[in-house]
Backbone as CSV, one residue per row, in Angstrom:
resi,resn,N_x,N_y,N_z,CA_x,CA_y,CA_z,C_x,C_y,C_z
1,UNK,36.043,-36.246,70.920,35.237,-35.419,70.027,35.849,-35.473,68.632
2,UNK,37.078,-35.421,68.564,37.746,-35.456,67.236,37.326,-36.705,66.384
3,UNK,37.150,-37.855,67.138,36.763,-39.050,66.441,35.325,-38.915,65.983
4,UNK,34.507,-38.229,66.781,33.071,-38.037,66.291,33.083,-37.172,65.033
5,UNK,33.844,-36.091,65.057,33.939,-35.275,63.833,34.419,-36.040,62.651
6,UNK,35.448,-36.816,62.824,35.966,-37.587,61.730,35.006,-38.604,61.185
7,UNK,34.248,-39.208,62.156,33.210,-40.164,61.766,32.080,-39.529,60.984
8,UNK,31.683,-38.355,61.429,30.594,-37.632,60.699,31.062,-37.267,59.281
9,UNK,32.287,-36.692,59.234,32.804,-36.300,57.900,32.963,-37.448,56.941
10,UNK,33.439,-38.550,57.495,33.647,-39.767,56.713,32.272,-40.272,56.205
11,UNK,31.279,-40.310,57.146,29.901,-40.770,56.686,29.394,-39.811,55.665
12,UNK,29.574,-38.479,55.799,29.093,-37.539,54.846,29.684,-37.768,53.466
13,UNK,30.995,-37.936,53.418,31.653,-38.126,52.158,31.263,-39.471,51.492
14,UNK,31.015,-40.451,52.323,30.525,-41.784,51.812,29.219,-41.625,51.164
15,UNK,28.308,-40.915,51.859,26.939,-40.643,51.278,27.042,-39.881,50.041
16,UNK,27.923,-38.829,50.000,28.136,-38.035,48.730,28.677,-38.825,47.580
17,UNK,29.624,-39.730,47.883,30.227,-40.515,46.828,29.300,-41.549,46.219
18,UNK,28.422,-42.059,47.028,27.451,-43.087,46.556,26.205,-42.590,45.987
19,UNK,25.884,-41.364,46.336,24.588,-40.786,45.841,24.781,-40.007,44.533
20,UNK,23.707,-39.784,43.819,23.693,-39.049,42.605,23.572,-37.544,43.008
21,UNK,24.631,-36.744,42.823,24.564,-35.316,43.131,23.865,-34.655,41.983
22,UNK,22.720,-33.910,42.265,22.004,-33.226,41.279,22.592,-31.889,40.976
23,UNK,23.033,-31.196,41.966,23.656,-29.837,41.842,24.482,-29.479,43.052
24,UNK,25.244,-28.427,42.954,26.055,-28.026,44.127,25.879,-26.538,44.350
25,UNK,26.169,-26.140,45.602,26.106,-24.707,45.953,27.249,-24.360,46.897
26,UNK,27.521,-23.091,46.981,28.512,-22.560,47.892,27.717,-21.635,48.925
27,UNK,27.826,-22.037,50.195,27.186,-21.222,51.245,28.102,-20.295,51.884
28,UNK,27.657,-19.069,52.101,28.483,-17.981,52.694,27.722,-17.381,53.842
29,UNK,28.293,-17.306,55.039,27.621,-16.720,56.212,28.631,-15.757,56.870
30,UNK,28.225,-14.508,57.076,29.064,-13.622,57.848,28.543,-13.573,59.278
31,UNK,29.437,-13.247,60.219,29.135,-13.326,61.645,29.844,-12.161,62.297
32,UNK,29.162,-11.375,63.127,29.759,-10.307,63.804,28.984,-9.685,64.917
33,UNK,29.658,-9.061,65.806,28.955,-8.340,66.884,29.992,-7.782,67.824
34,UNK,29.623,-6.866,68.706,30.522,-6.274,69.580,29.860,-5.371,70.615
35,UNK,30.579,-5.057,71.681,30.145,-4.212,72.759,31.437,-3.649,73.406
36,UNK,31.231,-2.906,74.535,32.360,-2.386,75.264,33.159,-3.528,75.839
37,UNK,32.637,-4.744,76.027,33.282,-5.856,76.716,33.978,-6.729,75.688
38,UNK,33.756,-6.522,74.372,34.449,-7.412,73.442,33.631,-7.542,72.146
39,UNK,34.043,-8.430,71.370,33.328,-8.655,70.149,33.924,-9.740,69.320
40,UNK,33.355,-9.980,68.119,33.824,-10.994,67.179,33.379,-10.712,65.797
41,UNK,34.132,-11.165,64.803,33.770,-11.069,63.386,34.366,-12.252,62.691
42,UNK,33.715,-12.659,61.649,34.191,-13.755,60.909,33.125,-14.391,59.955
43,UNK,33.193,-15.600,59.714,32.214,-16.223,58.811,32.458,-17.711,58.647
44,UNK,31.561,-18.259,57.806,31.540,-19.676,57.493,31.389,-19.944,56.032
45,UNK,32.049,-20.915,55.526,31.829,-21.359,54.146,31.269,-22.800,54.193
46,UNK,30.316,-23.096,53.308,29.751,-24.419,53.212,29.705,-24.863,51.812
47,UNK,30.117,-26.106,51.519,29.913,-26.682,50.173,28.702,-27.600,50.312
48,UNK,27.673,-27.337,49.517,26.413,-28.008,49.624,26.203,-28.879,48.307
49,UNK,26.045,-30.179,48.526,25.719,-31.118,47.416,24.296,-31.462,47.569
50,UNK,23.439,-31.159,46.513,22.073,-31.395,46.531,21.861,-32.843,46.018
51,UNK,21.286,-33.693,46.822,21.060,-35.103,46.494,19.618,-35.255,46.100
52,UNK,19.180,-36.377,45.671,17.785,-36.613,45.356,16.882,-36.395,46.614
53,UNK,15.612,-36.152,46.364,14.626,-35.872,47.483,14.893,-34.649,48.322
54,UNK,15.623,-33.660,47.707,15.876,-32.360,48.249,16.697,-32.353,49.517
55,UNK,17.569,-33.355,49.620,18.543,-33.447,50.730,19.827,-32.723,50.358
56,UNK,20.215,-31.797,51.098,21.437,-30.970,50.883,22.440,-31.284,52.009
57,UNK,23.604,-31.805,51.671,24.664,-32.160,52.661,26.037,-31.629,52.168
58,UNK,26.883,-31.421,53.201,28.231,-31.038,52.880,29.081,-30.674,54.026
59,UNK,30.317,-30.355,53.777,31.174,-29.845,54.892,31.109,-28.341,55.057
60,UNK,31.622,-27.929,56.193,31.594,-26.495,56.506,32.978,-26.146,57.206
61,UNK,33.320,-24.855,57.020,34.551,-24.368,57.640,34.224,-22.969,58.275
62,UNK,34.601,-22.731,59.566,34.338,-21.492,60.169,35.617,-20.790,60.612
63,UNK,35.726,-19.488,60.512,36.900,-18.749,60.971,36.408,-17.381,61.573
64,UNK,36.754,-17.203,62.792,36.306,-15.909,63.569,37.539,-15.332,64.329
65,UNK,37.506,-14.067,64.396,38.484,-13.327,65.246,37.702,-12.652,66.340
66,UNK,38.102,-12.917,67.599,37.322,-12.426,68.843,38.309,-11.704,69.683
67,UNK,37.699,-10.804,70.516,38.480,-10.079,71.487,37.560,-9.813,72.729
68,UNK,38.238,-9.653,73.905,37.491,-9.425,75.092,38.224,-8.367,75.944
69,UNK,37.465,-7.515,76.615,37.902,-6.607,77.517,37.231,-6.603,78.878
70,UNK,36.877,-7.870,79.285,36.108,-8.062,80.561,37.018,-7.710,81.750
71,UNK,36.479,-6.892,82.648,37.226,-6.452,83.815,38.576,-5.862,83.487
72,UNK,38.703,-5.127,82.373,39.854,-4.489,81.893,41.073,-5.426,81.552
73,UNK,40.723,-6.690,81.414,41.704,-7.738,81.039,41.510,-8.007,79.581
74,UNK,42.455,-7.623,78.732,42.262,-7.756,77.309,42.856,-9.108,76.854
75,UNK,42.099,-9.716,75.912,42.514,-10.914,75.277,41.970,-10.920,73.864
76,UNK,42.815,-11.555,72.979,42.468,-11.732,71.537,42.604,-13.156,71.175
77,UNK,41.745,-13.721,70.335,41.938,-15.078,69.927,41.212,-15.391,68.674
78,UNK,41.639,-16.516,68.030,41.030,-16.858,66.760,40.295,-18.126,66.985
79,UNK,39.085,-18.234,66.421,38.235,-19.352,66.562,38.151,-19.993,65.121
80,UNK,38.420,-21.321,65.071,38.330,-21.954,63.711,37.874,-23.352,63.917
81,UNK,37.390,-23.992,62.829,37.056,-25.431,62.853,36.159,-25.763,61.722
82,UNK,35.841,-27.037,61.704,35.069,-27.509,60.577,33.953,-28.471,61.071
83,UNK,33.190,-28.880,60.119,32.067,-29.814,60.478,31.293,-30.230,59.287
84,UNK,30.054,-30.621,59.515,29.186,-31.153,58.420,27.813,-30.717,58.704
85,UNK,26.980,-30.616,57.678,25.577,-30.249,57.847,24.742,-31.079,56.875
86,UNK,23.461,-31.097,57.225,22.441,-31.775,56.351,21.110,-30.987,56.470
87,UNK,20.650,-30.600,55.389,19.333,-29.801,55.286,18.347,-30.583,54.468
88,UNK,17.171,-30.750,54.828,16.153,-31.314,54.052,15.185,-30.229,53.665
89,UNK,15.117,-29.980,52.390,14.160,-28.914,51.857,12.783,-29.586,51.667
90,UNK,11.872,-29.289,52.610,10.696,-29.991,52.743,9.763,-29.505,51.613
91,UNK,9.628,-28.255,51.409,8.834,-27.695,50.319,9.728,-26.658,49.589
92,UNK,9.133,-25.941,48.649,9.879,-24.961,47.905,10.623,-23.961,48.880
93,UNK,9.985,-23.583,49.966,10.554,-22.529,50.772,10.890,-22.830,52.174
94,UNK,10.730,-24.135,52.586,10.991,-24.498,53.988,12.053,-25.619,54.125
95,UNK,12.879,-25.516,55.096,13.887,-26.585,55.259,13.997,-26.946,56.728
96,UNK,14.407,-28.092,57.083,14.789,-28.519,58.453,16.227,-29.087,58.334
97,UNK,16.978,-29.015,59.395,18.382,-29.502,59.334,19.098,-29.653,60.651
98,UNK,20.301,-30.077,60.461,21.209,-30.157,61.584,22.604,-29.845,61.112
99,UNK,23.386,-29.181,61.978,24.758,-28.825,61.657,25.608,-29.128,62.877
100,UNK,26.694,-29.787,62.580,27.721,-30.177,63.644,29.024,-29.446,63.295
101,UNK,29.647,-28.851,64.273,31.015,-28.227,64.084,31.831,-28.510,65.307
102,UNK,33.134,-28.705,65.120,34.134,-28.859,66.221,34.981,-27.566,65.993
103,UNK,34.875,-26.697,67.001,35.542,-25.386,66.912,36.639,-25.219,67.913
104,UNK,37.853,-24.773,67.532,38.880,-24.433,68.425,38.584,-23.149,69.065
105,UNK,38.183,-23.168,70.314,37.727,-21.941,70.989,38.263,-21.928,72.412
106,UNK,39.379,-21.258,72.617,40.087,-21.285,73.935,39.453,-20.367,74.971
107,UNK,38.315,-19.816,74.733,37.741,-18.774,75.659,36.447,-19.311,76.285
108,UNK,36.259,-19.240,77.536,34.989,-19.695,78.221,34.074,-18.460,78.214
109,UNK,32.992,-18.559,77.524,32.063,-17.425,77.460,31.111,-17.339,78.651
110,UNK,31.303,-18.219,79.624,30.500,-18.148,80.871,31.382,-17.390,81.976
111,UNK,32.614,-17.817,82.033,33.513,-17.247,83.128,34.317,-16.035,82.573
112,UNK,34.318,-15.881,81.262,35.083,-14.779,80.580,36.572,-14.889,80.737
113,UNK,37.079,-16.074,80.672,38.485,-16.347,80.756,38.910,-17.373,79.795
114,UNK,40.259,-17.355,79.486,40.781,-18.386,78.645,40.845,-19.663,79.482
115,UNK,40.857,-20.770,78.809,40.812,-22.027,79.475,41.638,-23.079,78.782
116,UNK,41.916,-24.193,79.480,42.693,-25.289,78.882,41.945,-26.119,77.915
117,UNK,40.618,-26.228,78.127,39.784,-26.991,77.132,39.619,-26.041,75.844
118,UNK,40.197,-26.528,74.820,40.378,-25.724,73.595,39.289,-25.982,72.560
119,UNK,38.661,-27.166,72.567,37.741,-27.504,71.426,36.312,-27.442,72.004
120,UNK,35.377,-26.878,71.209,33.994,-26.717,71.528,33.125,-27.429,70.434
121,UNK,32.453,-28.504,70.802,31.426,-29.110,69.873,30.216,-28.381,69.860
122,UNK,29.596,-28.175,68.667,28.242,-27.624,68.560,27.403,-28.583,67.732
123,UNK,26.191,-28.733,68.093,25.211,-29.573,67.335,23.907,-28.790,67.301
124,UNK,23.716,-28.170,66.163,22.526,-27.365,66.017,21.449,-28.155,65.271
125,UNK,20.174,-28.031,65.749,19.032,-28.634,65.049,18.039,-27.489,64.853
126,UNK,17.312,-27.503,63.793,16.350,-26.448,63.575,15.845,-26.376,62.161
127,UNK,15.470,-25.192,61.684,14.983,-25.024,60.391,14.639,-23.614,60.074
128,UNK,14.051,-23.436,58.935,13.694,-22.062,58.491,13.186,-21.948,57.094
129,UNK,13.510,-20.899,56.471,13.017,-20.682,55.175,14.227,-20.651,54.137
130,UNK,13.890,-21.251,52.971,14.904,-21.220,51.863,14.328,-20.423,50.745
131,UNK,14.920,-19.240,50.477,14.282,-18.321,49.504,15.176,-18.104,48.262
132,UNK,14.550,-18.105,47.114,15.329,-17.808,45.868,15.226,-16.358,45.604
133,UNK,16.314,-15.613,45.766,16.266,-14.133,45.623,16.556,-13.763,44.131
134,UNK,17.374,-14.533,43.439,17.658,-14.302,42.051,18.097,-15.667,41.453
135,UNK,18.304,-15.750,40.217,18.659,-17.063,39.557,19.996,-17.622,40.150
136,UNK,20.842,-16.742,40.612,22.126,-17.226,41.120,22.373,-16.907,42.605
137,UNK,21.289,-16.528,43.358,21.422,-16.218,44.781,20.206,-16.733,45.567
138,UNK,20.481,-17.672,46.521,19.472,-18.210,47.379,19.803,-17.824,48.801
139,UNK,18.832,-17.766,49.679,19.022,-17.283,51.002,18.325,-18.261,52.008
140,UNK,19.127,-18.694,53.042,18.511,-19.385,54.155,18.332,-18.441,55.305
141,UNK,17.104,-18.454,55.916,16.790,-17.789,57.133,16.368,-18.795,58.147
142,UNK,17.124,-18.996,59.248,16.883,-20.167,60.086,17.068,-19.801,61.549
143,UNK,16.433,-20.688,62.438,16.610,-20.635,63.835,17.148,-22.043,64.183
144,UNK,18.213,-22.105,65.019,18.775,-23.339,65.370,19.034,-23.442,66.959
145,UNK,18.831,-24.599,67.498,19.001,-24.860,68.875,20.250,-25.717,69.066
146,UNK,21.228,-25.309,69.969,22.455,-26.038,70.171,22.185,-27.078,71.213
147,UNK,22.175,-28.345,70.845,21.921,-29.461,71.793,23.053,-29.690,72.783
148,UNK,24.310,-29.320,72.394,25.438,-29.529,73.227,25.649,-28.321,74.188
149,UNK,25.652,-27.122,73.647,25.787,-25.876,74.421,27.030,-25.885,75.285
150,UNK,28.213,-26.087,74.696,29.495,-26.189,75.432,29.781,-24.788,76.096
151,UNK,30.543,-24.803,77.245,30.861,-23.587,77.950,31.677,-22.668,77.125
152,UNK,32.521,-23.217,76.293,33.372,-22.404,75.408,32.896,-22.241,73.913
153,UNK,31.606,-22.495,73.736,30.997,-22.334,72.414,31.150,-20.834,72.031
154,UNK,31.656,-20.515,70.856,31.751,-19.079,70.562,30.345,-18.475,70.155
155,UNK,29.282,-19.322,70.132,27.976,-18.809,69.822,27.237,-18.341,71.084
156,UNK,27.758,-18.617,72.260,27.075,-18.371,73.518,26.696,-16.824,73.605
157,UNK,27.587,-15.919,73.158,27.260,-14.509,73.197,26.180,-14.107,72.198
158,UNK,25.700,-15.007,71.291,24.687,-14.666,70.333,23.323,-15.179,70.737
159,UNK,23.289,-15.878,71.845,21.965,-16.459,72.330,21.113,-15.272,72.809
160,UNK,19.938,-15.041,72.161,19.158,-13.908,72.482,17.846,-14.236,73.250
161,UNK,17.514,-15.502,73.342,16.277,-15.901,73.957,16.495,-16.197,75.466
162,UNK,15.960,-15.290,76.286,16.164,-15.354,77.734,14.873,-15.737,78.438
163,UNK,14.961,-16.482,79.508,13.924,-16.803,80.472,14.108,-16.018,81.693
164,UNK,13.080,-15.322,82.129,13.163,-14.458,83.353,12.237,-14.969,84.389
165,UNK,12.582,-14.612,85.673,11.682,-14.967,86.792,10.697,-13.870,86.988
166,UNK,9.875,-13.996,88.035,8.853,-12.995,88.267,9.411,-11.611,88.624
167,UNK,10.667,-11.498,89.113,11.290,-10.291,89.450,11.957,-9.657,88.194
168,UNK,11.870,-10.417,87.075,12.496,-9.830,85.855,13.970,-10.125,85.614
169,UNK,14.521,-11.013,86.537,15.931,-11.375,86.429,16.069,-12.541,85.443
170,UNK,17.156,-12.491,84.608,17.410,-13.594,83.696,17.820,-14.788,84.426
171,UNK,17.137,-15.899,84.334,17.468,-17.140,85.038,18.078,-18.185,84.100
172,UNK,17.790,-18.029,82.837,18.297,-19.034,81.813,18.358,-18.367,80.447
173,UNK,19.403,-18.620,79.763,19.511,-18.160,78.365,19.424,-19.488,77.435
174,UNK,18.524,-19.507,76.589,18.336,-20.644,75.681,19.325,-20.670,74.546
175,UNK,19.991,-21.720,74.255,21.052,-21.764,73.188,20.388,-21.752,71.793
176,UNK,19.745,-20.715,71.465,19.068,-20.609,70.190,19.749,-19.426,69.428
177,UNK,20.099,-19.709,68.183,20.681,-18.590,67.363,19.866,-18.558,66.069
178,UNK,20.050,-17.403,65.363,19.463,-17.303,64.053,20.620,-17.270,63.047
179,UNK,20.391,-17.758,61.902,21.421,-17.864,60.894,20.896,-17.349,59.589
180,UNK,21.648,-16.540,58.890,21.320,-16.004,57.586,22.496,-16.454,56.660
181,UNK,22.258,-17.268,55.717,23.281,-17.801,54.807,22.911,-17.609,53.389
182,UNK,23.827,-17.053,52.616,23.631,-16.992,51.162,24.150,-18.279,50.455
183,UNK,23.383,-18.829,49.596,23.790,-19.996,48.789,23.872,-19.621,47.345
184,UNK,25.032,-19.784,46.756,25.222,-19.529,45.324,25.348,-20.779,44.608
185,UNK,24.425,-21.025,43.663,24.497,-22.232,42.866,25.852,-22.413,42.076
186,UNK,26.487,-23.560,42.135,27.730,-23.725,41.394,27.531,-24.431,40.073
187,UNK,26.455,-25.428,40.149,26.238,-26.233,38.912,24.749,-26.588,39.015
188,UNK,24.251,-27.134,37.860,22.870,-27.645,37.768,22.982,-29.084,37.372
């Protein structure tokens, strides 16, 4: 998986170095949640280079602090990692995109235990709205589907779309998340 991440980042930087960058932006996303069983808080930074034809690409870095109190067994851990993303702004207010990250995540969110497999790949595809709130603040509102859905993905606790059987029991949780990201233009 590390080779895949290195390949994606290398390809991304090759595209950026060969393309005409029209402008750049800094993306900021906060992440948090909690319950009696645990919680997490943190965020993500993205550097976005806007290329011709409204293609926005760049690297990303995520850092989260999480804790668990499942069955009165306490654990604390830090989740971190990087990746790359590409968004295509189709119209003034709509975008589609994909985001890949390789995250150091030592906790299995299915069995609620720490595990030996420490890295969790995520590959989100989706889209949403790109809104200009002010001259220096833009906002992404998006829904993304995780194609990989790793057992130790730190986003598993954020999946809110559930499929139920006729008895009302949850039989499947779809790996869909929503993201709200502020983008601050750095240059024109």
